[in-house]
VEXRODREN-352782 format. One record per residue: residue in one letter; x, y, z of N, C-alpha, C, CB in turn. Coordinates in nm, 4 decimals. Glycine has a CB too. Layout:
BEGIN
   residuo        n.u        n.v        n.w       ca.u       ca.v       ca.w        c.u        c.v        c.w       cb.u       cb.v       cb.w
         A          X          Y          Z          X          Y          Z          X          Y          Z          X          Y          Z
...
This chain:
BEGIN
   residuo        n.u        n.v        n.w       ca.u       ca.v       ca.w        c.u        c.v        c.w       cb.u       cb.v       cb.w
         M     2.8990    -3.5850     1.7105     2.8147    -3.5204     1.8091     2.8749    -3.5450     1.9480     2.6679    -3.5732     1.8006
         A     2.8852    -3.4400     2.0237     2.9473    -3.4492     2.1559     2.8557    -3.5208     2.2551     2.9823    -3.3093     2.2082
         D     2.9185    -3.5938     2.3452     2.8451    -3.6580     2.4536     2.8296    -3.5535     2.5633     2.9188    -3.7881     2.5063
         H     2.7098    -3.5032     2.5810     2.6847    -3.3921     2.6722     2.6020    -3.4405     2.7901     2.6132    -3.2760     2.5996
         D     2.6354    -3.3943     2.9096     2.5576    -3.4265     3.0292     2.4606    -3.3120     3.0553     2.6505    -3.4510     3.1531
         W     2.3414    -3.3253     3.0033     2.2412    -3.2196     3.0170     2.1924    -3.2058     3.1605     2.1235    -3.2470     2.9253
         E     2.2069    -3.3093     3.2400     2.1666    -3.3008     3.3811     2.2578    -3.2065     3.4581     2.1681    -3.4400     3.4462
         A     2.3833    -3.2014     3.4202     2.4806    -3.1181     3.4908     2.4933    -2.9786     3.4291     2.6163    -3.1863     3.4914
         D     2.4323    -2.9570     3.3156     2.4432    -2.8282     3.2480     2.3717    -2.7209     3.3308     2.3836    -2.8359     3.1044
         P     2.4428    -2.6145     3.3688     2.3830    -2.5142     3.4574     2.2905    -2.4142     3.3871     2.4918    -2.4390     3.5265
         R     2.2869    -2.4194     3.2555     2.2025    -2.3237     3.1837     2.0541    -2.3522     3.2072     2.2336    -2.3276     3.0334
         P     1.9715    -2.2501     3.1870     1.8262    -2.2717     3.1978     1.7819    -2.3796     3.0992     1.7485    -2.1394     3.1714
         F     1.6747    -2.4473     3.1343     1.6247    -2.5574     3.0529     1.5971    -2.5132     2.9096     1.4985    -2.6152     3.1148
         S     1.5406    -2.3950     2.8918     1.5093    -2.3478     2.7566     1.6355    -2.3386     2.6709     1.4396    -2.2109     2.7626
         E     1.7439    -2.2917     2.7273     1.8702    -2.2823     2.6534     1.9246    -2.4207     2.6203     1.9740    -2.2030     2.7341
         C     1.9114    -2.5125     2.7142     1.9580    -2.6496     2.6903     1.8792    -2.7155     2.5781     1.9467    -2.7334     2.8182
         L     1.7492    -2.6967     2.5769     1.6672    -2.7546     2.4700     1.7104    -2.7031     2.3338     1.5192    -2.7234     2.4929
         K     1.7296    -2.5736     2.3250     1.7695    -2.5139     2.1972     1.9066    -2.5645     2.1541     1.7707    -2.3604     2.2073
         A     1.9991    -2.5763     2.2481     2.1332    -2.6256     2.2162     2.1276    -2.7725     2.1750     2.2278    -2.6073     2.3368
         W     2.0471    -2.8501     2.2443     2.0334    -2.9932     2.2149     1.9849    -3.0137     2.0719     1.9362    -3.0603     2.3143
         V     1.8826    -2.9386     2.0336     1.8274    -2.9495     1.8989     1.9312    -2.9061     1.7958     1.6995    -2.8646     1.8856
         A     2.0009    -2.7968     1.8231     2.1015    -2.7463     1.7293     2.2151    -2.8470     1.7109     2.1577    -2.6119     1.7783
         E     2.2607    -2.9075     1.8200     2.3693    -3.0062     1.8120     2.3301    -3.1275     1.7294     2.4102    -3.0509     1.9514
         R     2.2057    -3.1650     1.7362     2.1586    -3.2831     1.6649     2.1121    -3.2507     1.5230     2.0457    -3.3481     1.7420
         G     2.0943    -3.1240     1.4921     2.0477    -3.0849     1.3600     1.9008    -3.1153     1.3373     2.1291    -3.1531     1.2554
         W     1.8251    -3.1193     1.4448     1.6828    -3.1522     1.4370     1.5969    -3.0279     1.4256     1.6404    -3.2326     1.5583
         T     1.4732    -3.0500     1.3852     1.3713    -2.9464     1.3916     1.3050    -2.9564     1.5287     1.2660    -2.9611     1.2750
         R     1.2263    -2.8568     1.5611     1.1517    -2.8632     1.6877     1.0521    -2.9791     1.6853     1.0776    -2.7296     1.7142
         N     0.9969    -3.0084     1.5689     0.9040    -3.1218     1.5580     0.9742    -3.2525     1.5915     0.8437    -3.1292     1.4164
         Q     1.0959    -3.2702     1.5406     1.1713    -3.3924     1.5693     1.2051    -3.4025     1.7175     1.2998    -3.3969     1.4858
         A     1.2459    -3.2918     1.7767     1.2803    -3.2932     1.9193     1.1584    -3.3249     2.0054     1.3402    -3.1582     1.9611
         A     1.0462    -3.2638     1.9749     0.9237    -3.2908     2.0507     0.8858    -3.4381     2.0393     0.8078    -3.2015     2.0007
         A     0.9005    -3.4937     1.9213     0.8686    -3.6354     1.9011     0.9620    -3.7245     1.9835     0.8784    -3.6720     1.7514
         E     1.0906    -3.6930     1.9852     1.1868    -3.7724     2.0640     1.1551    -3.7671     2.2133     1.3300    -3.7221     2.0397
         L     1.1099    -3.6509     2.2601     1.0772    -3.6348     2.4023     0.9339    -3.6778     2.4339     1.0975    -3.4898     2.4443
         R     0.8608    -3.7172     2.3302     0.7228    -3.7667     2.3449     0.6303    -3.6623     2.4082     0.7216    -3.8944     2.4297
         V     0.6409    -3.5384     2.3561     0.5538    -3.4304     2.4020     0.4966    -3.3587     2.2808     0.6306    -3.3310     2.4940
         P     0.3818    -3.2933     2.2962     0.3274    -3.2153     2.1852     0.4223    -3.1003     2.1480     0.1878    -3.1601     2.2217
         R     0.4210    -3.0638     2.0226     0.5061    -2.9542     1.9773     0.4761    -2.8259     2.0556     0.4868    -2.9303     1.8263
         S     0.3504    -2.8008     2.0876     0.3140    -2.6794     2.1619     0.3783    -2.6774     2.3005     0.1613    -2.6686     2.1750
         T     0.3879    -2.7933     2.3635     0.4531    -2.8030     2.4945     0.6022    -2.7770     2.4798     0.4286    -2.9418     2.5585
         Y     0.6633    -2.8367     2.3801     0.8056    -2.8155     2.3550     0.8328    -2.6672     2.3302     0.8532    -2.9004     2.2345
         D     0.7507    -2.6031     2.2488     0.7670    -2.4601     2.2210     0.7566    -2.3774     2.3482     0.6625    -2.4131     2.1198
         K     0.6627    -2.4128     2.4348     0.6461    -2.3406     2.5613     0.7746    -2.3490     2.6435     0.5265    -2.3977     2.6418
         W     0.8332    -2.4680     2.6512     0.9577    -2.4845     2.7270     1.0710    -2.4041     2.6656     0.9967    -2.6321     2.7341
         C     1.0793    -2.4031     2.5327     1.1845    -2.3260     2.4644     1.1691    -2.1765     2.4894     1.1819    -2.3539     2.3135
         D     1.0471    -2.1339     2.5130     1.0206    -1.9927     2.5408     1.0349    -1.9599     2.6888     0.8815    -1.9554     2.4934
         G     1.0816    -2.0568     2.7690     1.1058    -2.0326     2.9109     0.9928    -2.0717     3.0030     1.1351    -1.8912     2.9313
         G     0.8920    -2.1395     2.9492     0.7797    -2.1829     3.0315     0.8197    -2.2907     3.1312     0.6678    -2.2338     2.9435
         K     0.7449    -2.2991     3.2392     0.7728    -2.3952     3.3464     0.7592    -2.5387     3.2970     0.6788    -2.3716     3.4650
         C     0.8506    -2.6223     3.3432     0.8493    -2.7640     3.3086     0.8638    -2.8443     3.4370     0.9629    -2.7991     3.2068
         D     0.7571    -2.9103     3.4774     0.7585    -2.9896     3.6005     0.8439    -3.1150     3.5886     0.6177    -3.0283     3.6383
         R     0.8752    -3.1554     3.4661     0.9529    -3.2777     3.4425     1.0948    -3.2478     3.3963     0.8832    -3.3646     3.3394
         E     1.1449    -3.1304     3.4283     1.2753    -3.0888     3.3767     1.3863    -3.1890     3.4076     1.3119    -2.9541     3.4337
         A     1.3962    -3.2347     3.5305     1.5037    -3.3275     3.5675     1.4959    -3.4560     3.4846     1.4964    -3.3611     3.7180
         S     1.3765    -3.5087     3.4675     1.3596    -3.6310     3.3886     1.3918    -3.6082     3.2418     1.2174    -3.6836     3.4024
         L     1.3536    -3.4950     3.1908     1.3799    -3.4656     3.0504     1.5279    -3.4412     3.0245     1.2994    -3.3450     3.0063
         R     1.5944    -3.3755     3.1179     1.7393    -3.3575     3.1036     1.8087    -3.4943     3.1018     1.7956    -3.2691     3.2192
         R     1.7635    -3.5838     3.1857     1.8192    -3.7193     3.1885     1.7948    -3.7894     3.0547     1.7574    -3.8015     3.3046
         L     1.6728    -3.7780     3.0040     1.6387    -3.8391     2.8769     1.7243    -3.7822     2.7632     1.4904    -3.8185     2.8469
         M     1.7433    -3.6506     2.7619     1.8277    -3.5891     2.6595     1.9690    -3.6453     2.6643     1.8310    -3.4371     2.6772
         T     2.0222    -3.6615     2.7852     2.1573    -3.7184     2.8022     2.1605    -3.8618     2.7507     2.2010    -3.7141     2.9514
         L     2.0606    -3.9402     2.7838     2.0562    -4.0798     2.7395     2.0421    -4.0912     2.5885     1.9413    -4.1526     2.8072
         I     1.9614    -4.0045     2.5287     1.9464    -4.0053     2.3834     2.0805    -3.9739     2.3184     1.8384    -3.9035     2.3383
         D     2.1526    -3.8760     2.3727     2.2854    -3.8425     2.3184     2.3809    -3.9602     2.3298     2.3441    -3.7208     2.3912
         R     2.3792    -4.0279     2.4410     2.4702    -4.1395     2.4629     2.4369    -4.2600     2.3748     2.4672    -4.1802     2.6087
         A     2.3100    -4.2714     2.3377     2.2685    -4.3832     2.2527     2.3145    -4.3641     2.1078     2.1162    -4.3992     2.2574
         G     2.3441    -4.2397     2.0722     2.3919    -4.2136     1.9364     2.2802    -4.1947     1.8375     2.4796    -4.3248     1.8904
         P     2.3162    -4.1773     1.7115     2.2175    -4.1484     1.6067     2.1197    -4.2607     1.5791     2.2875    -4.1151     1.4811
């Protein structure tokens, strides 16, 4: 699995979430659990909904990747 800097990724947050899940081979349920959010909230973000915590979540995604499996 590649070490990706999601904070620096210029793509929209929804695209980053989908790519992050695909790279890890997770389901949306697993990703929502890792980010400690309800599945409905995660789905909203994947559909392009506003996320007030985007910067923090991008950081968390990067840290999770760096921590490994």
